[in-house]
N, C-alpha and C positions, 0 to 999 in steps of 0.2 A: 670628192668622195665623201659620202656620209657613213660614218662608222658608229653603229649603235649598240655594239656589244664588245667587251674586252675582258681578258683574263690577265690579272697582274699579280705580282708578288710584293708584299709589304713586310718590312721588318723594322721594329723599333730599335733605336740605338742601344748598345750594351752600356751598362753602368760602368763608371770608372772604378778601378781597383782601390781599396783602402791600402795604407802602407804601414809598415812597422818602423817606428822611429822612437828615439828617446831624447830627452832633454840633455844637452851637453853644454852646460854653462859654467863659467869659472865661479868658484866659490859656492857651487850648488852640488853638494855630494849626493850620490845616488839619485840622480834625476829620473823622474818617472817617465812613463810612456807618453809620446807626443805625436803619434801617427794620425794624420787626418783622414777623413772619409772621402771616397770618390764621388764625383758628380753624377747626377742622373742622366741616363741616355735620352736622346730626343725622341718624342712621339712622332708618328706619322699621322697627319691630320688631313682629312678631306674637307675642302671648303667650297661651297657653291659660288660660282661666278656667273652672273647673268650674261656676261659678254661672250660666253662660250656656247656653242650650239651642237658640237659633235664630240665624240670620244677619239678623234683622230690622233691626238697626241699619244694615246696609250697604244697605238699601233706600232710605234717605234721605240717607246720606252716602256718596258714591262716590269722593271725592278725598281723599287723605291725603298731605300734604307736610311734610317735616321743616323745621326752622328753619335759617336761614343762620348760618354761623359769623361771629364778630365780626371786623371789620377789624383789621389789625395796628396797633400803636401805636409812638410814638416811643421813643427810647432802647432799641431792640431788644426791646421788650416784645411778647409774644405775645398775639394776640386770643383771647378766650374761645371754647372749643368750644361748639357748640350742644347743647342737651338733646335726647336721642333721643325720638322719638315712639313710644309704645307703644300698639298697637291690640289690644284684647282680642278673642279668638275663642273659640267653644265647642269643647270636646273632640270629636274626630271630624271635624275640618275637613281636607280635602285641598286643598293650595295648588298651583295650576297656572299656569305662565307662558302667557299668552294667545297670544303670537306663536309660540312654539316648540312649545307643547303639553307641555313638560317638566314633570313632577311635581317640584316643589321639596321638598315634605315632606308627610307624613301626620301631623298633629298630634293626639295622643291623650292625653298626660299633662299633668295640671294643672301650670302653672308653666313648661312647656317653651317655648322661644323660638326664633324664626327671623328673621334679618335679611333682609328682602325687597327693600330699596332702601338701598344704602350712601350715606351722606353724602359729599360731595366733600371732598378735602383742601384745607387752607388754602393760599393762595398764599404764596410766600416773599418776604420783604422784600429790599431791595437789599443789606443786610448779607451775605446768603448768596452773593452773586455777586462779592464783592470778590476780586481776584487781584493778583498782583505786577504784571502788565501793565495792569490796570485797577483801581486801588485805590479808586476812588469811582464805581461804576456808577450810572447814572441811570435804572435801570428796576427794576421789581418784577413779580412774577407776579400774575395774577388768580387767584381761588379756582377750584378745579375744580368743575364742575357735578355735582350729585348724580345718582345712577342713577335711572332712571325706567322704569316698565313697567306694562302692564295685567296684572292678576292675576284669575284665576277661583277663587272659593272654592266648594267643594262640601262640604256637611255630610252625613255619614252618622250617623244617630241612634245614640247610645251608650245602649243599653237592655239590661237583663238578659234580658228576655223579649220576644219578638216574636210578634205574632199574625198568622198568614198564612192564606190561604184565598181562595176565589172571592168575588166581590162578593155582598153580601146574605146571608152565612152567619151573621151575628150577632157579628162581631168588635167593632164599636163599642159594641154593647149590653153585651157582656161587660166591656169596659173601664170603661164608665160605672157598673156596679154593684159593681165591686171597687175603684174608686179615686174620687178627687174630680174626675177629668177629665170634661169634658162634650163629647165628640165629636158631630159632626152625625150624626143617625140618621134614615134615611128609607126608604120602601118602594120604592127604586129602586137600580139599580146605580151604583157609584162615588160613594156618598154621601161617603166619605172620599177626598179627593184629595191629602192631605198627612198625614204621620204625626202622631198624637196621643200624648202621653206622660202617664202617670199613675203615682203612687207607690202601691203596693199594700201594705197592712198585713195580714199573714197572720193576726195575732191571737195569736201565741205569742211575740211579741217580734221576729219576723223581718219583713223588708220587702224589696221589690225594685221596680225600675222596669220598667213594662210599656209597650210601644209597640203601638198599633193602626196597622198599616201599610196603605197603600192596597191595594184589591182587585187580584187577579192573574188574568190570563186566558192562554189558550194562545198561545204565540208571544211572551211577554213578554221572553224572553232576547234576542230580536231587536228589541226596542223596541215591540212591538205593545201597544196600550192605554197604560197608564201605564208599562209596560215598565221601563226602567232606573231611572226615578224611584222605582219601588217596590223593585227588587232591590238597589240599592246600600245601602239601609238594613238589609236582612236580614243583610248581612255583619257588621254590628256586634253583633248579638244573641248572647248566650251560649247560650240554648236557644230552641227554636221551639215554640209552641203552634199546632198545625195544626187550625184550626176547620173542621168539616164540617157541612153541613146534613143531619143524619141522617134527616130526614123526607122528603127528596127533593121538597120543596114546589114546585120549579120544573122538575120532571121530569128532574133530573140524577141520575146514579148516584153515591153517596158514594164508592164504591171507585174509580171512574174519575176522580173529582175529585181524590182523594188521589194517584193515580198521576200525573196530569197536572201538579199543582202541584210534586210532587217532581222530576219531569223538568225542569221549567222552572228550578227552583233549581239542579239539578246542571249543566244546560247553561250557566247563567250563571257559576257558580263551583263547580268540582268539590268544593271543601272543604265546601260546604253540605250535601252528601249525607251527611256524617258528623256533622253538627251534632245534638246530642241533641234529641229531639222527643217531645212528648206529643200524642197524637191526642185532640181535643176533639169528642166526639159531641154536637153541640148540637141544640136544638129537640126534646128527648126528650118534651116534653109533647104533641107533635103525633101524630095517628093514624098508624099503621104505622111509627113510628120504631123501636119495639122489634124488629119483624121486619127492618127494614133494618139495624139494628145487629147482629143475629144473623147475617145474611147477610154483613155486612162482616167479622165475625170469622172466618167460614168462609173467605172469600176470602183474608184475611191468612194463615190457617193453611195454606191450599193453597200459598202462596208460601214458607212457612217463616218468615214475618215476625212472627207473633203475639207471640212471646216477646221480640222486639227492640223493641217499641213499647208504651208504656203508653197505655191507652185509658181516658178518663174520660167517662162519660155524664152530661150535665147539661142544664139548661134555663135560659137567661137570664131567661125570663119568670117561672118559679116559683122560681128560684134553687136548684133541686135539683142537687146535685153540685158547686156552686160552691166551697164550702169545701174539699171533697176535692181539687179541682183546684189550689187555692192551696197546700195542703200538699204535694202531689206536685211542683209547680213549685219550691217552696222547697227541698224535699229534693234535687231534681235539681241545682239551682244550687249546692248545697254540694259536689257532686262535680265541678263544672266549674271549673277555674282561671279567674281573672279575665283572665289573659293571652289566653284564647281570644277575648276581646272585641276584641282588636286584630288586624286583618287586614292583610296586605300588600296594596298597591294592585295590582289586576289589570292584565295586559297590559303590564307593565313588566319588561324583562329585568334591569335593574340600577337600583335606587333611587338617585336622585341628590338630594343636598342642596345647596342654594345656598351657596357659600362665598365669603367676602370676599377671600381671598388668591389668587384665580386670576391667572395671568400675563396681562399686556396683550398684545394682538395688534398687533405692529409691522409687519405686512405692508403693502405698498403696490402700486399698479398705475399704470403710466404709459401714455400713448397720445397719438395725434394727433387734433386736432379743428379744423375750419375751417382757419385759417392758423397755428394755434399748437399748444400741447400742454396736457395736463392730468395731474394727479396725484390719484389717489383713495386715501385712507387715513383710516380713522376715527381712528387714533392721531394722525396729523399734524393733522387738523382740530381735534381735542381739544386738542392742544398749542398750536395757534395762538390758541385762546381764552384760554389762560393767559398767553401771552407778551405780549399787548397791543401789537401791531405799530404802532399809530397814534401812539404817544407817544415812542418812543425809537429812535435809531440803534443804540445798544448792543443793544436787544432784537432788531432786525432781523439784526444780525450773529450773535447767538446762535442765532437761528432758522436762518440759513444754515448755520452750522457743524453744527447738528443734522442737517439734511437731507443734508449731505455725508457725515457719519459713517454715516447709514443707508443710503447708496448711491443716493440719489435722483438726484444730479447725474450719476453714471456711467450710470444707466439712461436718463436723458434724452439724454445724448450718444450713447448706443448706437442710439437710434431717430432720430437726426438733428438734435437741438436744437443751435442755434449762437447766437453772440453776438447779442443784441437780440430773440430770439424771446420771445413772450408765453407764460407758463406759468400756467395757472389751477389754484388749489388752493382748493376750496370756493367761498366768495364773494369771494376775493381773486385779483388778477392780479399777476404779477411779471414782470420782465425777466430773462432768463437771460444771464449773462456767462460765456462758456466759459473765458476766460483765468483768472478768479479763482474760478469755480464758485460765485459768490454770487448771491443773488436780491435784487433791490431792489424795494421796494413802489412801485407806480405812484402 
């Protein structure tokens, strides 16, 4: 089974907690703080592996969580950082943030990496907080939580040659006779509902990867039929083999089919209109195929297109013209740089790559609720988890000083907060003391 889209959850490892510890050595009176910092949590990293071809693994495992950093140690020793979690993905994978729809990266090169969930920083031990006024602090930080998000993975097939055309024109049969691939073949439309890949040996020392892509119908660029599930794979191919049923066995006009398919490709992505293309006149063993081919050539000539397209007459049943097609495809590939295989993601004005060093948003919002007040800030709530307010008066004082420096006290006073009022921040409630600007945990 070919799986080309998956939704997964990723979470960086939490940082290890810092510890409270003091020097206790013989003959060393009043030993100072000696609590070590916690280790950093492991990142979740996507790495491209050219040996993979599908997203099948993500069908069974949908959660990826980095390891937690080690807790700090005594004698100011740092806890160990956690190992990063490396997740292998096939080339051609587009990584999208599920919440924002932001495209984080378009991964195409073997070995390239992207950090999708950063591990949390380790908490600082009490040694870090010693000052002249407080030489022996009795608090330490908890480790920072790792980043977490839902990710959508979309795979665009990385193939040299893509077979396109209406359903039932013989694409799957052609792939089956030129490679070891065994696509599903049947006498009905949409036999192929997902791409099939096969390695083609031309016979003269050359080879290439061919993809049998799902059948296309009119309106596909708007999502009709298999729609975008088909078209996003075409973007990855270096050349196109446009397969036509030259016998007209289902009452369709080969020339009109050719026009329709090309219009759908161009409407989806204008760059596909310039993609090198070989026209494969298939089913030439059928009655009236020769007459249809002659008419097709005349129609192309009337448009002035005949010299711009190579036409290969063949039959998958009798294998007539198959070897000639392989030679022409291999010759054409030699003229097309491999960089053509890598396409920019459509509908994105500016490609964004997820970066670890982005600045933290320290904004906050204050307001009135019931008989008290509230403060909303992701930064403050995150900071509260690290400070560990339940254990230490020193920690509470540090928290209060931080809020004052951020301007939270002044903002609350401005909207009417006074001595004794209750202020809610996240799951905690505090009393506001106007005279000292401190918050005390209830």
